[in-house]
mmCIF file of the N, C-alpha and C atoms, coordinates in Angstrom:
data_MODEL
# 
_entry.id   MODEL 
# 
loop_
_atom_site.group_PDB 
_atom_site.id 
_atom_site.type_symbol 
_atom_site.label_atom_id 
_atom_site.label_alt_id 
_atom_site.label_comp_id 
_atom_site.label_asym_id 
_atom_site.label_entity_id 
_atom_site.label_seq_id 
_atom_site.pdbx_PDB_ins_code 
_atom_site.Cartn_x 
_atom_site.Cartn_y 
_atom_site.Cartn_z 
_atom_site.occupancy 
_atom_site.B_iso_or_equiv 
_atom_site.pdbx_formal_charge 
_atom_site.auth_seq_id 
_atom_site.auth_comp_id 
_atom_site.auth_asym_id 
_atom_site.auth_atom_id 
_atom_site.pdbx_PDB_model_num 
ATOM 1   N N  . MET A 1 1  ? 227.954 166.194 195.356 1.00 0.00 ? 1  MET A N  1 
ATOM 2   C CA . MET A 1 1  ? 227.460 166.946 194.224 1.00 0.00 ? 1  MET A CA 1 
ATOM 3   C C  . MET A 1 1  ? 228.292 166.645 192.980 1.00 0.00 ? 1  MET A C  1 
ATOM 4   N N  . MET A 1 2  ? 229.618 166.591 193.159 1.00 0.00 ? 2  MET A N  1 
ATOM 5   C CA . MET A 1 2  ? 230.486 166.315 192.019 1.00 0.00 ? 2  MET A CA 1 
ATOM 6   C C  . MET A 1 2  ? 230.259 164.903 191.494 1.00 0.00 ? 2  MET A C  1 
ATOM 7   N N  . THR A 1 3  ? 229.923 163.979 192.392 1.00 0.00 ? 3  THR A N  1 
ATOM 8   C CA . THR A 1 3  ? 229.681 162.605 191.973 1.00 0.00 ? 3  THR A CA 1 
ATOM 9   C C  . THR A 1 3  ? 228.449 162.542 191.082 1.00 0.00 ? 3  THR A C  1 
ATOM 10  N N  . ILE A 1 4  ? 227.428 163.293 191.441 1.00 0.00 ? 4  ILE A N  1 
ATOM 11  C CA . ILE A 1 4  ? 226.209 163.302 190.635 1.00 0.00 ? 4  ILE A CA 1 
ATOM 12  C C  . ILE A 1 4  ? 226.482 163.882 189.253 1.00 0.00 ? 4  ILE A C  1 
ATOM 13  N N  . VAL A 1 5  ? 227.256 164.966 189.196 1.00 0.00 ? 5  VAL A N  1 
ATOM 14  C CA . VAL A 1 5  ? 227.587 165.585 187.913 1.00 0.00 ? 5  VAL A CA 1 
ATOM 15  C C  . VAL A 1 5  ? 228.421 164.623 187.070 1.00 0.00 ? 5  VAL A C  1 
ATOM 16  N N  . PHE A 1 6  ? 229.378 163.949 187.701 1.00 0.00 ? 6  PHE A N  1 
ATOM 17  C CA . PHE A 1 6  ? 230.225 163.005 186.968 1.00 0.00 ? 6  PHE A CA 1 
ATOM 18  C C  . PHE A 1 6  ? 229.404 161.842 186.414 1.00 0.00 ? 6  PHE A C  1 
ATOM 19  N N  . VAL A 1 7  ? 228.527 161.274 187.241 1.00 0.00 ? 7  VAL A N  1 
ATOM 20  C CA . VAL A 1 7  ? 227.690 160.151 186.791 1.00 0.00 ? 7  VAL A CA 1 
ATOM 21  C C  . VAL A 1 7  ? 226.771 160.598 185.664 1.00 0.00 ? 7  VAL A C  1 
ATOM 22  N N  . ALA A 1 8  ? 226.203 161.803 185.782 1.00 0.00 ? 8  ALA A N  1 
ATOM 23  C CA . ALA A 1 8  ? 225.323 162.317 184.730 1.00 0.00 ? 8  ALA A CA 1 
ATOM 24  C C  . ALA A 1 8  ? 226.086 162.524 183.426 1.00 0.00 ? 8  ALA A C  1 
ATOM 25  N N  . ALA A 1 9  ? 227.313 163.038 183.509 1.00 0.00 ? 9  ALA A N  1 
ATOM 26  C CA . ALA A 1 9  ? 228.117 163.261 182.308 1.00 0.00 ? 9  ALA A CA 1 
ATOM 27  C C  . ALA A 1 9  ? 228.483 161.939 181.641 1.00 0.00 ? 9  ALA A C  1 
ATOM 28  N N  . VAL A 1 10 ? 228.862 160.953 182.434 1.00 0.00 ? 10 VAL A N  1 
ATOM 29  C CA . VAL A 1 10 ? 229.206 159.636 181.874 1.00 0.00 ? 10 VAL A CA 1 
ATOM 30  C C  . VAL A 1 10 ? 227.981 159.006 181.242 1.00 0.00 ? 10 VAL A C  1 
ATOM 31  N N  . ALA A 1 11 ? 226.836 159.098 181.897 1.00 0.00 ? 11 ALA A N  1 
ATOM 32  C CA . ALA A 1 11 ? 225.608 158.526 181.333 1.00 0.00 ? 11 ALA A CA 1 
ATOM 33  C C  . ALA A 1 11 ? 225.226 159.231 180.039 1.00 0.00 ? 11 ALA A C  1 
ATOM 34  N N  . PHE A 1 12 ? 225.347 160.546 180.010 1.00 0.00 ? 12 PHE A N  1 
ATOM 35  C CA . PHE A 1 12 ? 225.015 161.302 178.804 1.00 0.00 ? 12 PHE A CA 1 
ATOM 36  C C  . PHE A 1 12 ? 225.932 160.932 177.648 1.00 0.00 ? 12 PHE A C  1 
ATOM 37  N N  . LEU A 1 13 ? 227.232 160.854 177.926 1.00 0.00 ? 13 LEU A N  1 
ATOM 38  C CA . LEU A 1 13 ? 228.181 160.509 176.869 1.00 0.00 ? 13 LEU A CA 1 
ATOM 39  C C  . LEU A 1 13 ? 228.053 159.050 176.450 1.00 0.00 ? 13 LEU A C  1 
ATOM 40  N N  . GLY A 1 14 ? 227.628 158.194 177.355 1.00 0.00 ? 14 GLY A N  1 
ATOM 41  C CA . GLY A 1 14 ? 227.450 156.778 177.024 1.00 0.00 ? 14 GLY A CA 1 
ATOM 42  C C  . GLY A 1 14 ? 226.246 156.519 176.147 1.00 0.00 ? 14 GLY A C  1 
ATOM 43  N N  . MET A 1 15 ? 225.266 157.410 176.153 1.00 0.00 ? 15 MET A N  1 
ATOM 44  C CA . MET A 1 15 ? 224.049 157.218 175.372 1.00 0.00 ? 15 MET A CA 1 
ATOM 45  C C  . MET A 1 15 ? 224.131 157.789 173.965 1.00 0.00 ? 15 MET A C  1 
ATOM 46  N N  . THR A 1 16 ? 225.249 158.415 173.620 1.00 0.00 ? 16 THR A N  1 
ATOM 47  C CA . THR A 1 16 ? 225.338 159.027 172.299 1.00 0.00 ? 16 THR A CA 1 
ATOM 48  C C  . THR A 1 16 ? 225.432 157.945 171.232 1.00 0.00 ? 16 THR A C  1 
ATOM 49  N N  . GLY A 1 17 ? 224.849 158.244 170.115 1.00 0.00 ? 17 GLY A N  1 
ATOM 50  C CA . GLY A 1 17 ? 224.891 157.314 168.985 1.00 0.00 ? 17 GLY A CA 1 
ATOM 51  C C  . GLY A 1 17 ? 226.003 157.710 168.033 1.00 0.00 ? 17 GLY A C  1 
ATOM 52  N N  . THR A 1 18 ? 225.989 157.117 166.888 1.00 0.00 ? 18 THR A N  1 
ATOM 53  C CA . THR A 1 18 ? 226.986 157.412 165.871 1.00 0.00 ? 18 THR A CA 1 
ATOM 54  C C  . THR A 1 18 ? 226.667 158.741 165.221 1.00 0.00 ? 18 THR A C  1 
ATOM 55  N N  . ALA A 1 19 ? 227.650 159.592 165.149 1.00 0.00 ? 19 ALA A N  1 
ATOM 56  C CA . ALA A 1 19 ? 227.465 160.886 164.489 1.00 0.00 ? 19 ALA A CA 1 
ATOM 57  C C  . ALA A 1 19 ? 228.039 160.782 163.091 1.00 0.00 ? 19 ALA A C  1 
ATOM 58  N N  . HIS A 1 20 ? 227.188 160.938 162.107 1.00 0.00 ? 20 HIS A N  1 
ATOM 59  C CA . HIS A 1 20 ? 227.628 160.895 160.713 1.00 0.00 ? 20 HIS A CA 1 
ATOM 60  C C  . HIS A 1 20 ? 227.966 162.325 160.297 1.00 0.00 ? 20 HIS A C  1 
ATOM 61  N N  . ALA A 1 21 ? 229.110 162.780 160.767 1.00 0.00 ? 21 ALA A N  1 
ATOM 62  C CA . ALA A 1 21 ? 229.510 164.155 160.517 1.00 0.00 ? 21 ALA A CA 1 
ATOM 63  C C  . ALA A 1 21 ? 230.863 164.172 159.831 1.00 0.00 ? 21 ALA A C  1 
ATOM 64  N N  . TYR A 1 22 ? 231.130 165.259 159.181 1.00 0.00 ? 22 TYR A N  1 
ATOM 65  C CA . TYR A 1 22 ? 232.394 165.437 158.485 1.00 0.00 ? 22 TYR A CA 1 
ATOM 66  C C  . TYR A 1 22 ? 233.051 166.712 158.986 1.00 0.00 ? 22 TYR A C  1 
ATOM 67  N N  . ILE A 1 23 ? 234.311 166.614 159.379 1.00 0.00 ? 23 ILE A N  1 
ATOM 68  C CA . ILE A 1 23 ? 235.075 167.790 159.776 1.00 0.00 ? 23 ILE A CA 1 
ATOM 69  C C  . ILE A 1 23 ? 236.116 168.019 158.692 1.00 0.00 ? 23 ILE A C  1 
ATOM 70  N N  . ASP A 1 24 ? 235.990 169.127 158.005 1.00 0.00 ? 24 ASP A N  1 
ATOM 71  C CA . ASP A 1 24 ? 236.912 169.404 156.911 1.00 0.00 ? 24 ASP A CA 1 
ATOM 72  C C  . ASP A 1 24 ? 238.262 169.885 157.431 1.00 0.00 ? 24 ASP A C  1 
ATOM 73  N N  . PRO A 1 25 ? 239.284 169.866 156.592 1.00 0.00 ? 25 PRO A N  1 
ATOM 74  C CA . PRO A 1 25 ? 240.617 170.280 157.034 1.00 0.00 ? 25 PRO A CA 1 
ATOM 75  C C  . PRO A 1 25 ? 240.673 171.735 157.499 1.00 0.00 ? 25 PRO A C  1 
ATOM 76  N N  . GLY A 1 26 ? 239.761 172.557 157.046 1.00 0.00 ? 26 GLY A N  1 
ATOM 77  C CA . GLY A 1 26 ? 239.746 173.959 157.463 1.00 0.00 ? 26 GLY A CA 1 
ATOM 78  C C  . GLY A 1 26 ? 239.437 174.116 158.944 1.00 0.00 ? 26 GLY A C  1 
ATOM 79  N N  . ALA A 1 27 ? 238.724 173.150 159.525 1.00 0.00 ? 27 ALA A N  1 
ATOM 80  C CA . ALA A 1 27 ? 238.392 173.223 160.944 1.00 0.00 ? 27 ALA A CA 1 
ATOM 81  C C  . ALA A 1 27 ? 239.655 173.097 161.801 1.00 0.00 ? 27 ALA A C  1 
ATOM 82  N N  . GLY A 1 28 ? 240.548 172.229 161.419 1.00 0.00 ? 28 GLY A N  1 
ATOM 83  C CA . GLY A 1 28 ? 241.813 172.089 162.143 1.00 0.00 ? 28 GLY A CA 1 
ATOM 84  C C  . GLY A 1 28 ? 242.654 173.352 162.049 1.00 0.00 ? 28 GLY A C  1 
ATOM 85  N N  . SER A 1 29 ? 242.665 173.964 160.884 1.00 0.00 ? 29 SER A N  1 
ATOM 86  C CA . SER A 1 29 ? 243.388 175.210 160.700 1.00 0.00 ? 29 SER A CA 1 
ATOM 87  C C  . SER A 1 29 ? 242.788 176.318 161.560 1.00 0.00 ? 29 SER A C  1 
ATOM 88  N N  . PHE A 1 30 ? 241.451 176.346 161.663 1.00 0.00 ? 30 PHE A N  1 
ATOM 89  C CA . PHE A 1 30 ? 240.780 177.347 162.485 1.00 0.00 ? 30 PHE A CA 1 
ATOM 90  C C  . PHE A 1 30 ? 241.130 177.162 163.957 1.00 0.00 ? 30 PHE A C  1 
ATOM 91  N N  . VAL A 1 31 ? 241.142 175.922 164.429 1.00 0.00 ? 31 VAL A N  1 
ATOM 92  C CA . VAL A 1 31 ? 241.497 175.648 165.822 1.00 0.00 ? 31 VAL A CA 1 
ATOM 93  C C  . VAL A 1 31 ? 242.939 176.075 166.092 1.00 0.00 ? 31 VAL A C  1 
ATOM 94  N N  . LEU A 1 32 ? 243.830 175.795 165.168 1.00 0.00 ? 32 LEU A N  1 
ATOM 95  C CA . LEU A 1 32 ? 245.225 176.204 165.314 1.00 0.00 ? 32 LEU A CA 1 
ATOM 96  C C  . LEU A 1 32 ? 245.353 177.726 165.360 1.00 0.00 ? 32 LEU A C  1 
ATOM 97  N N  . GLN A 1 33 ? 244.623 178.424 164.508 1.00 0.00 ? 33 GLN A N  1 
ATOM 98  C CA . GLN A 1 33 ? 244.654 179.876 164.513 1.00 0.00 ? 33 GLN A CA 1 
ATOM 99  C C  . GLN A 1 33 ? 244.143 180.446 165.826 1.00 0.00 ? 33 GLN A C  1 
ATOM 100 N N  . MET A 1 34 ? 243.088 179.866 166.377 1.00 0.00 ? 34 MET A N  1 
ATOM 101 C CA . MET A 1 34 ? 242.540 180.350 167.644 1.00 0.00 ? 34 MET A CA 1 
ATOM 102 C C  . MET A 1 34 ? 243.521 180.105 168.798 1.00 0.00 ? 34 MET A C  1 
ATOM 103 N N  . ALA A 1 35 ? 244.206 178.965 168.783 1.00 0.00 ? 35 ALA A N  1 
ATOM 104 C CA . ALA A 1 35 ? 245.191 178.669 169.823 1.00 0.00 ? 35 ALA A CA 1 
ATOM 105 C C  . ALA A 1 35 ? 246.363 179.659 169.745 1.00 0.00 ? 35 ALA A C  1 
ATOM 106 N N  . LEU A 1 36 ? 246.838 179.936 168.543 1.00 0.00 ? 36 LEU A N  1 
ATOM 107 C CA . LEU A 1 36 ? 247.932 180.893 168.384 1.00 0.00 ? 36 LEU A CA 1 
ATOM 108 C C  . LEU A 1 36 ? 247.489 182.307 168.763 1.00 0.00 ? 36 LEU A C  1 
ATOM 109 N N  . ALA A 1 37 ? 246.278 182.687 168.393 1.00 0.00 ? 37 ALA A N  1 
ATOM 110 C CA . ALA A 1 37 ? 245.778 184.013 168.754 1.00 0.00 ? 37 ALA A CA 1 
ATOM 111 C C  . ALA A 1 37 ? 245.651 184.153 170.265 1.00 0.00 ? 37 ALA A C  1 
ATOM 112 N N  . GLY A 1 38 ? 245.192 183.108 170.938 1.00 0.00 ? 38 GLY A N  1 
ATOM 113 C CA . GLY A 1 38 ? 245.093 183.151 172.395 1.00 0.00 ? 38 GLY A CA 1 
ATOM 114 C C  . GLY A 1 38 ? 246.455 183.277 173.049 1.00 0.00 ? 38 GLY A C  1 
ATOM 115 N N  . ALA A 1 39 ? 247.444 182.532 172.540 1.00 0.00 ? 39 ALA A N  1 
ATOM 116 C CA . ALA A 1 39 ? 248.794 182.605 173.098 1.00 0.00 ? 39 ALA A CA 1 
ATOM 117 C C  . ALA A 1 39 ? 249.400 183.997 172.877 1.00 0.00 ? 39 ALA A C  1 
ATOM 118 N N  . LEU A 1 40 ? 249.187 184.571 171.705 1.00 0.00 ? 40 LEU A N  1 
ATOM 119 C CA . LEU A 1 40 ? 249.709 185.911 171.435 1.00 0.00 ? 40 LEU A CA 1 
ATOM 120 C C  . LEU A 1 40 ? 248.997 186.960 172.290 1.00 0.00 ? 40 LEU A C  1 
ATOM 121 N N  . ALA A 1 41 ? 247.704 186.820 172.482 1.00 0.00 ? 41 ALA A N  1 
ATOM 122 C CA . ALA A 1 41 ? 246.973 187.766 173.322 1.00 0.00 ? 41 ALA A CA 1 
ATOM 123 C C  . ALA A 1 41 ? 247.449 187.688 174.772 1.00 0.00 ? 41 ALA A C  1 
ATOM 124 N N  . LEU A 1 42 ? 247.691 186.480 175.253 1.00 0.00 ? 42 LEU A N  1 
ATOM 125 C CA . LEU A 1 42 ? 248.201 186.312 176.611 1.00 0.00 ? 42 LEU A CA 1 
ATOM 126 C C  . LEU A 1 42 ? 249.584 186.948 176.742 1.00 0.00 ? 42 LEU A C  1 
ATOM 127 N N  . GLY A 1 43 ? 250.445 186.715 175.769 1.00 0.00 ? 43 GLY A N  1 
ATOM 128 C CA . GLY A 1 43 ? 251.784 187.310 175.794 1.00 0.00 ? 43 GLY A CA 1 
ATOM 129 C C  . GLY A 1 43 ? 251.738 188.826 175.743 1.00 0.00 ? 43 GLY A C  1 
ATOM 130 N N  . ALA A 1 44 ? 250.863 189.392 174.906 1.00 0.00 ? 44 ALA A N  1 
ATOM 131 C CA . ALA A 1 44 ? 250.740 190.847 174.818 1.00 0.00 ? 44 ALA A CA 1 
ATOM 132 C C  . ALA A 1 44 ? 250.192 191.425 176.121 1.00 0.00 ? 44 ALA A C  1 
ATOM 133 N N  . SER A 1 45 ? 249.244 190.736 176.731 1.00 0.00 ? 45 SER A N  1 
ATOM 134 C CA . SER A 1 45 ? 248.685 191.220 177.998 1.00 0.00 ? 45 SER A CA 1 
ATOM 135 C C  . SER A 1 45 ? 249.748 191.237 179.087 1.00 0.00 ? 45 SER A C  1 
ATOM 136 N N  . ILE A 1 46 ? 250.556 190.196 179.147 1.00 0.00 ? 46 ILE A N  1 
ATOM 137 C CA . ILE A 1 46 ? 251.632 190.151 180.144 1.00 0.00 ? 46 ILE A CA 1 
ATOM 138 C C  . ILE A 1 46 ? 252.645 191.264 179.879 1.00 0.00 ? 46 ILE A C  1 
ATOM 139 N N  . LYS A 1 47 ? 252.963 191.497 178.598 1.00 0.00 ? 47 LYS A N  1 
ATOM 140 C CA . LYS A 1 47 ? 253.912 192.557 178.258 1.00 0.00 ? 47 LYS A CA 1 
ATOM 141 C C  . LYS A 1 47 ? 253.368 193.920 178.653 1.00 0.00 ? 47 LYS A C  1 
ATOM 142 N N  . PHE A 1 48 ? 252.112 194.199 178.393 1.00 0.00 ? 48 PHE A N  1 
ATOM 143 C CA . PHE A 1 48 ? 251.532 195.500 178.698 1.00 0.00 ? 48 PHE A CA 1 
ATOM 144 C C  . PHE A 1 48 ? 251.412 195.735 180.196 1.00 0.00 ? 48 PHE A C  1 
ATOM 145 N N  . PHE A 1 49 ? 251.117 194.703 180.954 1.00 0.00 ? 49 PHE A N  1 
ATOM 146 C CA . PHE A 1 49 ? 250.884 194.855 182.378 1.00 0.00 ? 49 PHE A CA 1 
ATOM 147 C C  . PHE A 1 49 ? 252.032 194.326 183.230 1.00 0.00 ? 49 PHE A C  1 
ATOM 148 N N  . TRP A 1 50 ? 253.217 194.134 182.653 1.00 0.00 ? 50 TRP A N  1 
ATOM 149 C CA . TRP A 1 50 ? 254.337 193.540 183.375 1.00 0.00 ? 50 TRP A CA 1 
ATOM 150 C C  . TRP A 1 50 ? 254.747 194.378 184.584 1.00 0.00 ? 50 TRP A C  1 
ATOM 151 N N  . PHE A 1 51 ? 254.752 195.690 184.450 1.00 0.00 ? 51 PHE A N  1 
ATOM 152 C CA . PHE A 1 51 ? 255.155 196.543 185.568 1.00 0.00 ? 51 PHE A CA 1 
ATOM 153 C C  . PHE A 1 51 ? 254.181 196.384 186.726 1.00 0.00 ? 51 PHE A C  1 
ATOM 154 N N  . ARG A 1 52 ? 252.894 196.364 186.447 1.00 0.00 ? 52 ARG A N  1 
ATOM 155 C CA . ARG A 1 52 ? 251.898 196.193 187.507 1.00 0.00 ? 52 ARG A CA 1 
ATOM 156 C C  . ARG A 1 52 ? 252.005 194.813 188.154 1.00 0.00 ? 52 ARG A C  1 
ATOM 157 N N  . ILE A 1 53 ? 252.253 193.795 187.352 1.00 0.00 ? 53 ILE A N  1 
ATOM 158 C CA . ILE A 1 53 ? 252.404 192.439 187.892 1.00 0.00 ? 53 ILE A CA 1 
ATOM 159 C C  . ILE A 1 53 ? 253.628 192.374 188.802 1.00 0.00 ? 53 ILE A C  1 
ATOM 160 N N  . LYS A 1 54 ? 254.743 192.967 188.341 1.00 0.00 ? 54 LYS A N  1 
ATOM 161 C CA . LYS A 1 54 ? 255.987 192.942 189.103 1.00 0.00 ? 54 LYS A CA 1 
ATOM 162 C C  . LYS A 1 54 ? 255.845 193.711 190.414 1.00 0.00 ? 54 LYS A C  1 
ATOM 163 N N  . GLU A 1 55 ? 255.224 194.879 190.369 1.00 0.00 ? 55 GLU A N  1 
ATOM 164 C CA . GLU A 1 55 ? 255.045 195.670 191.582 1.00 0.00 ? 55 GLU A CA 1 
ATOM 165 C C  . GLU A 1 55 ? 254.084 194.989 192.557 1.00 0.00 ? 55 GLU A C  1 
ATOM 166 N N  . GLY A 1 56 ? 253.063 194.351 192.049 1.00 0.00 ? 56 GLY A N  1 
ATOM 167 C CA . GLY A 1 56 ? 252.141 193.626 192.923 1.00 0.00 ? 56 GLY A CA 1 
ATOM 168 C C  . GLY A 1 56 ? 252.827 192.468 193.619 1.00 0.00 ? 56 GLY A C  1 
ATOM 169 N N  . ALA A 1 57 ? 253.661 191.741 192.892 1.00 0.00 ? 57 ALA A N  1 
ATOM 170 C CA . ALA A 1 57 ? 254.400 190.633 193.502 1.00 0.00 ? 57 ALA A CA 1 
ATOM 171 C C  . ALA A 1 57 ? 255.412 191.155 194.509 1.00 0.00 ? 57 ALA A C  1 
ATOM 172 N N  . ARG A 1 58 ? 256.043 192.276 194.209 1.00 0.00 ? 58 ARG A N  1 
ATOM 173 C CA . ARG A 1 58 ? 257.022 192.854 195.125 1.00 0.00 ? 58 ARG A CA 1 
ATOM 174 C C  . ARG A 1 58 ? 256.340 193.286 196.432 1.00 0.00 ? 58 ARG A C  1 
ATOM 175 N N  . ARG A 1 59 ? 255.160 193.920 196.308 1.00 0.00 ? 59 ARG A N  1 
ATOM 176 C CA . ARG A 1 59 ? 254.412 194.328 197.502 1.00 0.00 ? 59 ARG A CA 1 
ATOM 177 C C  . ARG A 1 59 ? 253.928 193.126 198.292 1.00 0.00 ? 59 ARG A C  1 
ATOM 178 N N  . LEU A 1 60 ? 253.559 192.069 197.601 1.00 0.00 ? 60 LEU A N  1 
ATOM 179 C CA . LEU A 1 60 ? 253.040 190.882 198.259 1.00 0.00 ? 60 LEU A CA 1 
ATOM 180 C C  . LEU A 1 60 ? 254.118 190.173 199.076 1.00 0.00 ? 60 LEU A C  1 
ATOM 181 N N  . PHE A 1 61 ? 255.328 190.092 198.535 1.00 0.00 ? 61 PHE A N  1 
ATOM 182 C CA . PHE A 1 61 ? 256.397 189.336 199.189 1.00 0.00 ? 61 PHE A CA 1 
ATOM 183 C C  . PHE A 1 61 ? 257.415 190.211 199.913 1.00 0.00 ? 61 PHE A C  1 
ATOM 184 N N  . ARG A 1 62 ? 257.129 191.482 200.061 1.00 0.00 ? 62 ARG A N  1 
ATOM 185 C CA . ARG A 1 62 ? 258.050 192.398 200.730 1.00 0.00 ? 62 ARG A CA 1 
ATOM 186 C C  . ARG A 1 62 ? 258.059 192.125 202.232 1.00 0.00 ? 62 ARG A C  1 
ATOM 187 N N  . ARG A 1 63 ? 259.237 192.197 202.820 1.00 0.00 ? 63 ARG A N  1 
ATOM 188 C CA . ARG A 1 63 ? 259.374 192.037 204.274 1.00 0.00 ? 63 ARG A CA 1 
ATOM 189 C C  . ARG A 1 63 ? 259.684 193.388 204.882 1.00 0.00 ? 63 ARG A C  1 
ATOM 190 N N  . ARG A 1 64 ? 259.147 193.622 206.025 1.00 0.00 ? 64 ARG A N  1 
ATOM 191 C CA . ARG A 1 64 ? 259.413 194.862 206.744 1.00 0.00 ? 64 ARG A CA 1 
ATOM 192 C C  . ARG A 1 64 ? 260.572 194.643 207.702 1.00 0.00 ? 64 ARG A C  1 
ATOM 193 N N  . ARG A 1 65 ? 261.156 195.714 208.174 1.00 0.00 ? 65 ARG A N  1 
ATOM 194 C CA . ARG A 1 65 ? 262.272 195.594 209.116 1.00 0.00 ? 65 ARG A CA 1 
ATOM 195 C C  . ARG A 1 65 ? 261.778 194.981 210.418 1.00 0.00 ? 65 ARG A C  1 
ATOM 196 N N  . GLY A 1 66 ? 262.541 194.049 210.939 1.00 0.00 ? 66 GLY A N  1 
ATOM 197 C CA . GLY A 1 66 ? 262.196 193.406 212.200 1.00 0.00 ? 66 GLY A CA 1 
ATOM 198 C C  . GLY A 1 66 ? 261.117 192.346 212.069 1.00 0.00 ? 66 GLY A C  1 
ATOM 199 N N  . ASP A 1 67 ? 260.590 192.183 210.873 1.00 0.00 ? 67 ASP A N  1 
ATOM 200 C CA . ASP A 1 67 ? 259.512 191.220 210.668 1.00 0.00 ? 67 ASP A CA 1 
ATOM 201 C C  . ASP A 1 67 ? 260.041 189.788 210.617 1.00 0.00 ? 67 ASP A C  1 
ATOM 202 N N  . THR A 1 68 ? 261.298 189.595 210.202 1.00 0.00 ? 68 THR A N  1 
ATOM 203 C CA . THR A 1 68 ? 261.835 188.252 210.054 1.00 0.00 ? 68 THR A CA 1 
ATOM 204 C C  . THR A 1 68 ? 262.021 187.576 211.404 1.00 0.00 ? 68 THR A C  1 
ATOM 205 N N  . ALA A 1 69 ? 262.436 188.328 212.416 1.00 0.00 ? 69 ALA A N  1 
ATOM 206 C CA . ALA A 1 69 ? 262.627 187.728 213.739 1.00 0.00 ? 69 ALA A CA 1 
ATOM 207 C C  . ALA A 1 69 ? 261.292 187.295 214.334 1.00 0.00 ? 69 ALA A C  1 
ATOM 208 N N  . ASP A 1 70 ? 260.254 188.091 214.113 1.00 0.00 ? 70 ASP A N  1 
ATOM 209 C CA . ASP A 1 70 ? 258.943 187.739 214.640 1.00 0.00 ? 70 ASP A CA 1 
ATOM 210 C C  . ASP A 1 70 ? 258.374 186.506 213.960 1.00 0.00 ? 70 ASP A C  1 
ATOM 211 N N  . ARG A 1 71 ? 258.635 186.341 212.675 1.00 0.00 ? 71 ARG A N  1 
ATOM 212 C CA . ARG A 1 71 ? 258.103 185.194 211.946 1.00 0.00 ? 71 ARG A CA 1 
ATOM 213 C C  . ARG A 1 71 ? 258.779 183.891 212.359 1.00 0.00 ? 71 ARG A C  1 
ATOM 214 N N  . ARG A 1 72 ? 260.084 183.965 212.653 1.00 0.00 ? 72 ARG A N  1 
ATOM 215 C CA . ARG A 1 72 ? 260.797 182.751 213.029 1.00 0.00 ? 72 ARG A CA 1 
ATOM 216 C C  . ARG A 1 72 ? 260.578 182.420 214.490 1.00 0.00 ? 72 ARG A C  1 
ATOM 217 N N  . GLY A 1 73 ? 260.152 183.381 215.250 1.00 0.00 ? 73 GLY A N  1 
ATOM 218 C CA . GLY A 1 73 ? 259.963 183.148 216.679 1.00 0.00 ? 73 GLY A CA 1 
ATOM 219 C C  . GLY A 1 73 ? 261.190 183.435 217.492 1.00 0.00 ? 73 GLY A C  1 
ATOM 220 N N  . ASP A 1 74 ? 262.229 184.021 216.878 1.00 0.00 ? 74 ASP A N  1 
ATOM 221 C CA . ASP A 1 74 ? 263.455 184.380 217.590 1.00 0.00 ? 74 ASP A CA 1 
ATOM 222 C C  . ASP A 1 74 ? 263.225 185.701 218.306 1.00 0.00 ? 74 ASP A C  1 
ATOM 223 N N  . THR A 1 75 ? 263.136 185.660 219.603 1.00 0.00 ? 75 THR A N  1 
ATOM 224 C CA . THR A 1 75 ? 262.953 186.885 220.364 1.00 0.00 ? 75 THR A CA 1 
ATOM 225 C C  . THR A 1 75 ? 264.206 187.220 221.157 1.00 0.00 ? 75 THR A C  1 
ATOM 226 N N  . ALA A 1 76 ? 265.252 186.409 221.064 1.00 0.00 ? 76 ALA A N  1 
ATOM 227 C CA . ALA A 1 76 ? 266.481 186.625 221.849 1.00 0.00 ? 76 ALA A CA 1 
ATOM 228 C C  . ALA A 1 76 ? 267.249 187.832 221.335 1.00 0.00 ? 76 ALA A C  1 
ATOM 229 N N  . ASP A 1 77 ? 267.116 188.157 220.020 1.00 0.00 ? 77 ASP A N  1 
ATOM 230 C CA . ASP A 1 77 ? 267.854 189.269 219.449 1.00 0.00 ? 77 ASP A CA 1 
ATOM 231 C C  . ASP A 1 77 ? 267.267 190.616 219.816 1.00 0.00 ? 77 ASP A C  1 
ATOM 232 N N  . ARG A 1 78 ? 266.061 190.652 220.207 1.00 0.00 ? 78 ARG A N  1 
ATOM 233 C CA . ARG A 1 78 ? 265.393 191.933 220.512 1.00 0.00 ? 78 ARG A CA 1 
ATOM 234 C C  . ARG A 1 78 ? 265.685 192.340 221.946 1.00 0.00 ? 78 ARG A C  1 
ATOM 235 N N  . THR A 1 79 ? 265.895 193.601 222.143 1.00 0.00 ? 79 THR A N  1 
ATOM 236 C CA . THR A 1 79 ? 266.088 194.133 223.487 1.00 0.00 ? 79 THR A CA 1 
ATOM 237 C C  . THR A 1 79 ? 264.820 194.860 223.908 1.00 0.00 ? 79 THR A C  1 
ATOM 238 N N  . GLU A 1 80 ? 264.397 194.609 225.110 1.00 0.00 ? 80 GLU A N  1 
ATOM 239 C CA . GLU A 1 80 ? 263.164 195.222 225.565 1.00 0.00 ? 80 GLU A CA 1 
ATOM 240 C C  . GLU A 1 80 ? 263.422 196.053 226.789 1.00 0.00 ? 80 GLU A C  1 
# 
């Protein structure tokens, strides 16, 4: 499926003609502003939700007591 999409995209881009278009300097400034706004929004989102992110990671990687021996396969330390 991906091969068909790739071949179609290459064929489509290969058939394009010359575009007689003009991109003014303001377009570059707009792209730069959007990139900076996205970076600031991402940073603000991380700042606002940092506690939730940290607690989720802590819960995800937390080990319980006695869990390390079971994961390594060491059963000699346990008394039954």
